[in-house]
N, C-alpha and C positions, 0 to 999 in steps of 0.2 A: 757477465752479470756482476753487479756491485755487491757489497756486503749483504749478508743474509738479512732479510726483513720480512715482516708480515704486513698484510693489508686486508681489510674487509671490504668486499664489494658485492653488488648484486646486479643481475641482469633480469629486468622485468620482475623484480622481487624474488628471484631465485638466488638465494644468499650463499656466499662462499667465504671461507677463510683461505687466502692465498699466501703461500710461503715461497719466497724466491731464495733458492740456494740449496737447501738440504734435500735429501732423498730418502728420508726415513719417516713414513707417515705416523708411526706410533708416537712420535714426539709431539704431534700436533692434534691428533684426533680428539683428545680430551679438552681441547681449547675451542671447540666449534661454537659453543655458546648458542646453540639453536640454529646454526647455519646448516644448509642442506648438504654441503660437501666441502671437501678439502682439495685444493689444487696446488700441487707442487710444481714449481717452475725451475728448470735447470738450463744451463748452456747446452747447446747441441751443435755438432759440427755440420749438420746438414740443413739446419733451419735457424731462425732467430731464437727459438726456444723450444724445449720439449716440455709438454704439460702432462703430468700424471693426474688422474682423477680418482678420488676416493669418496664413496658415499658415506653418509653419516654413520652407518654400521661398520665401516672399515673395509668393506669390499671394494675392489678396484673396478672401475668402469672404463670402457674403451673410448667413449666420446661424451662431450658435453657442449652443446651449442651455446648456451648462455655463459658458461665458463670461458669459452673461447673469446667471446666479446669482452668480458671483464679483463682477462689477461692481456689481450691485445691493447685495450685502452691504457692499462697500467704501464705496459712496456713503452708506449709512446709518451704518456704523460710524465713518466719518471726519467725519460730520455735514455732508457736502456737500449732502445733502437733509435736510429736517426731519421727514419722515414715513417710516414703514416701508413705504409704498406708493410705488413708484418706476416712472416711465414712461421706458423706454429705447427709442430708435430705432436700428434697424440698416438695412442696405440692403434687408432683406426687409419692413420695416414697423415698427409700434409694438408694444411688448410691456410689459404690466403685470406688475410683479414685487412680491410681498409677502414681506417679510423678517421672519423670526422670530429676533430677536436672542437669545432665551433658549436657542436650540439651534443657531443658525447654519444653519437650514433656509430655503430660498427657494422660493416657488411662482412659476412663470413661465407666463404665457399666451403660447403660441407662435403658431400660425396655424391656419386651416382647411386640412387636408391635402388633397392631390390624389393619388389612388392609381390606378395603371394597371398592366396586365400587358403589357409590351412583349415582343416576340418577339426576344430577343437570339439571334443565330445559334448561339452556343455554350452559352448558359445560358438556355434558354427559360422556365424557371420562376421567374426573378427577379421580385420584386414591386417596382415603382418607386413611390416616395413622395416627392412634393415637399413639403418642410417649410419652404419659403423658400430651401432649398438642395437639391441633388439627392442622393437616397439610393436604394439598392437593398437589398432584404432577401433573403437566401438561407436558406431554411428547411432544416434538416438534422436527422437523428437521430444524427449523429456528434458528435465533440468540436468545438465551434466554433473553439477556438483552433488545433487542428491543421488544420482546413479553411482558416482564414484564412492560415496559412503557405503552403498550396498554391495558393490561388486569389485572395487578397486583392489583390495588386498587378496580377495579370492582368486582373481584372474592372474595377478602379478606373481603369486606364489603357487600357482597350480602345478601339480606334478608333471604335466605335459611340457612345462618349461622349467627343467631342472636347474638352470642357471638364473631363473627369474626373468621377468620381462617388464618393461615400462608400458603401462596401459593408459590410453588417452580417450576419454569420453567426449565425443564431439557432436555438436549440433549445427546443421547448416542454417545460416541466417540469410543467405543470398547466394548468388552465383559465384562470387569471389570472396566469401566471408564465412567464417565459422567461429563458434565459441568452443572452448575446450577446458576440461578439468583433468589433471594428470595425477596418476599414482605411480611413483618411480621406485623400482626395486632398490632395496637398501636404504631408502629414505622415507617413503610414504607419500602423503599428500604434499604437493608443491604448488606454489603460486604461479609457476610457469614452467615450461620445458621447451628448450630450443629445438631439440631433435624431435620432441613430441609434436610441436607445431609443424615441423617439416614433414612428419609422417602423416599428419592430417591433410596437409597440402597434397602430398603424393596420393593418398587414398581418395582424395576428391576427384582425381582425374582431370583437373583443370590446369590450364597454363597460368602463369603469373601475370600481374601481381595478384597474390592470394593473401588474405589477411586472417590471422588466427589470434583471437583474443582470449585471455585468461584473466584471473584475478589480478595478476601483476602487470597487465598491459597488453599491447598489441604488437605482434611480430609480423613481418612481411616476407614473403617467399616468392621466388621465381626460379626458372631453370636457366642456366647459361648454355652456350653453344655446345658444350661437351656433355650436356645432360646432367650436370651436377646441380644439386639444390643450393641456391644462394639465399641466405637469411640476413635480414637487416633488422636492427632493433637497438634499444638503449643499453648503456652500461653506466653504473654509478658507484661512487664510493659511499660507504656508510659513515 
């Protein structure tokens, strides 16, 4: 990695402060200026980069799909890696990212999801999806944004999930399409969630391509031959 530097980016309007070099989040969390999270990027002996993820409240997360796209694009654009294929490690494992510099689109291999229907005492129909981080999908026929305002914080911080959970209110718009509104632990309402969209895709029971739209835009999902979820979507500098 070259000299330490900061950059501000967003993936489908999910906003991040990215710092390349240092490994002390307390130095940067007060500089978020409304960003959803902080991404610390360091050299790594087993990959092109190690990405640590911190929510706006300072808590550390295991995974961030939109953040992976942003960091991968920046590593390629700034020539910190020489290929458009980037391997990034997070606390949830290794992720292959393929950057299309002609349109600032990035394809990211996430993980093999784990889906289960837990019996939440108040919301028994939630679908829980482990994407390297904890997610819950709430299917609705109503406006996902309105339902998020009513139930987002309540579910995300419910005592049954002592570490918190990302909750995604999703409405089916067709066989291969859904709209989604996300409330993320440690952040609150977000314009998009990469792993949230992945969770909606998994919970749909469909094969790809599957499209999940939020305020920030549309992300595309499919499974690869290993059963891993692959996400495609934009990344941009602010």
